[in-house]
Structures are given as structure tokens and as C-alpha cells.
TORKOL-67115 format. One record per residue (C-alpha): residue in one letter; y, x, z negated. Coordinates in pm, 1 decimal. Layout:
['A',[Y,X,Z]] ...
END
This chain:
['Q',[1835.4,-5829.6,10908.2]] ['V',[1503.2,-5618.3,10955.1]] ['Q',[1106.7,-5706.5,11001.7]] ['L',[815.5,-5521.3,10917.9]] ['V',[514.2,-5557.1,11074.5]] ['E',[183.1,-5377.9,10922.9]] ['S',[-114.9,-5343.0,11106.3]] ['G',[-410.1,-5101.6,11075.9]] ['G',[-628.7,-5251.3,10718.7]] ['G',[-931.2,-5321.0,10686.4]] ['L',[-1314.1,-5225.2,10548.9]] ['V',[-1368.6,-4890.0,10531.8]] ['Q',[-1654.9,-4729.3,10329.8]] ['A',[-1595.3,-4542.4,10034.1]] ['G',[-1524.8,-4152.0,10117.9]] ['G',[-1359.0,-4321.0,10509.1]] ['S',[-1004.7,-4315.4,10649.1]] ['L',[-731.9,-4607.0,10736.4]] ['R',[-455.8,-4508.3,10886.0]] ['L',[-139.2,-4798.9,10883.9]] ['S',[141.9,-4839.7,11046.8]] ['C',[453.4,-5076.2,10992.9]] ['A',[618.3,-5120.6,11282.1]] ['A',[1027.4,-5209.8,11168.7]] ['S',[1307.6,-5407.9,11408.3]] ['G',[1712.1,-5296.6,11351.7]] ['R',[1866.8,-4996.1,11513.7]] ['T',[1960.4,-4784.7,11210.8]] ['F',[1534.8,-4780.2,11086.2]] ['S',[1598.4,-4408.6,11016.0]] ['S',[1872.4,-4420.9,10767.0]] ['Y',[1602.8,-4646.2,10532.4]] ['T',[1401.6,-4504.8,10219.2]] ['M',[1051.3,-4649.1,10365.9]] ['G',[739.9,-4765.3,10061.6]] ['W',[429.1,-4830.4,10067.1]] ['F',[323.1,-5105.0,9797.7]] ['R',[-23.4,-5263.2,9702.4]] ['Q',[-147.4,-5528.2,9505.2]] ['A',[-444.7,-5584.7,9403.5]] ['P',[-629.4,-5890.0,9232.9]] ['G',[-490.7,-5901.9,8933.0]] ['K',[-274.2,-5665.8,8909.6]] ['E',[96.1,-5584.5,8937.1]] ['R',[235.0,-5444.5,9258.5]] ['E',[226.5,-5041.4,9264.4]] ['R',[469.1,-4792.8,9447.0]] ['V',[138.4,-4579.4,9626.4]] ['A',[390.5,-4328.6,9870.8]] ['V',[792.7,-4355.7,9944.6]] ['I',[949.5,-4164.3,10225.3]] ['T',[1327.2,-4025.0,10231.8]] ['W',[1545.7,-3792.0,10438.5]] ['I',[1478.9,-3625.5,10084.8]] ['G',[1133.3,-3566.8,10124.7]] ['T',[822.7,-3789.7,9997.8]] ['Y',[630.8,-3918.8,9706.6]] ['Y',[321.9,-3989.1,9595.8]] ['T',[186.5,-4184.0,9314.3]] ['D',[-125.8,-4021.9,9072.6]] ['S',[-352.3,-4164.1,9205.9]] ['V',[-320.4,-4077.9,9583.1]] ['K',[-204.4,-3755.7,9568.6]] ['G',[-404.1,-3499.5,9802.7]] ['R',[-589.3,-3825.4,9946.4]] ['F',[-279.7,-4007.3,10143.5]] ['S',[21.0,-3852.1,10343.9]] ['I',[325.7,-4071.6,10463.7]] ['S',[551.4,-4075.2,10714.5]] ['R',[735.1,-4163.6,10984.0]] ['D',[837.0,-4190.6,11412.0]] ['N',[1220.8,-4238.4,11400.7]] ['A',[1180.7,-4316.0,11738.2]] ['K',[961.2,-4556.0,11722.3]] ['N',[1060.2,-4743.7,11407.9]] ['T',[754.7,-4664.6,11268.2]] ['V',[625.2,-4599.0,10916.1]] ['Y',[225.2,-4465.9,10890.7]] ['L',[103.8,-4390.6,10564.4]] ['Q',[-255.1,-4198.3,10617.7]] ['M',[-591.4,-4279.7,10392.3]] ['N',[-838.2,-4062.1,10356.1]] ['S',[-1119.9,-4023.5,10109.8]] ['L',[-1111.7,-4360.8,9970.4]] ['K',[-1178.4,-4573.6,9708.0]] ['P',[-1341.1,-4876.7,9607.4]] ['E',[-1056.0,-4868.2,9358.7]] ['D',[-793.5,-4828.5,9720.6]] ['T',[-831.5,-5205.6,9779.9]] ['A',[-621.0,-5478.2,9798.2]] ['V',[-322.4,-5525.6,10019.2]] ['Y',[-91.4,-5344.3,10129.5]] ['Y',[256.6,-5386.8,10226.0]] ['C',[568.1,-5163.7,10384.6]] ['A',[934.8,-5226.9,10283.6]] ['A',[1272.9,-5107.5,10326.6]] ['K',[1560.8,-4963.9,10110.4]] ['R',[1843.2,-4967.0,10270.6]] ['V',[2123.1,-4673.4,10211.6]] ['G',[2338.9,-4766.0,9829.7]] ['S',[2068.5,-4994.8,9772.6]] ['D',[1855.1,-5013.8,9462.3]] ['K',[1607.0,-5240.6,9550.3]] ['Y',[1341.0,-5285.2,9828.9]] ['D',[1520.7,-5519.1,10082.0]] ['Y',[1249.2,-5575.9,10294.2]] ['W',[873.6,-5656.6,10308.5]] ['G',[654.2,-5689.4,10541.6]] ['Q',[419.1,-5941.0,10562.5]] ['G',[101.9,-5715.2,10400.3]] ['T',[-233.4,-5571.8,10521.2]] ['Q',[-589.2,-5571.5,10349.0]] ['V',[-761.0,-5354.7,10274.9]] ['T',[-1107.0,-5332.9,10137.0]] ['V',[-1323.8,-5049.2,10070.7]] ['S',[-1688.6,-5050.9,9980.4]] ['S',[-1923.2,-4899.2,9769.7]] 
END
């Protein structure tokens, strides 16, 4: 079992930056695909960024502004968010997918990001 704990959310003005962190338990963190998702009120959950051993993926709306990275020694994945916009306001979740899995197996509890205009 893997536990994921997000931190780093908060209230920021438009144009500002935040860095989210997701600390994971477990010995095989480095083998997991890690993703950041977000869900705004009244909207479906959206995949924001993913990091695998091959590379990274970003949804179009955050390309050039967000950056996902990981530190396997610390069992932590990060989401650096720059040039934030009010439409980035959402609860952000990190998730982990095991090798060979077709879905994300573990989810964090979420952290609120609010961007004021």
C-alpha cells in the first residue's frame, strides 16, 4: 500500500507561483508513474501533468507554466506552477500508478489552490 500526502497549496494572486509537493510512502516509488490532477467545482477531474521514466506530459492549458519533477531519494514528486491564472483554481491531487497498471492505483487527499484575479 502506498500513501500519498500533498502539500503546498494556498491562495495566490494571478501571475504568482506555487510549488506543490507529494510525499509517498513505499519502497518502489521510483518505479511508479506519478501524476498531478485537479478538479474545480462543478467540473470533471483533469489530468494536469505526468512523469514517467520516459518523460513528462502536460495538458495544453499548463504547458510552459507548470513543471513536474520527482526526487526518488525523497520519494517526492513536485508540481511547480508559475504564471498562475484564476482558471487554475482547483483541488490538486497527486496519484501513483504501478508498473503494468492501466489506472492510477493510489491517490492523495488533495490540496486546494486558489488563484485570485
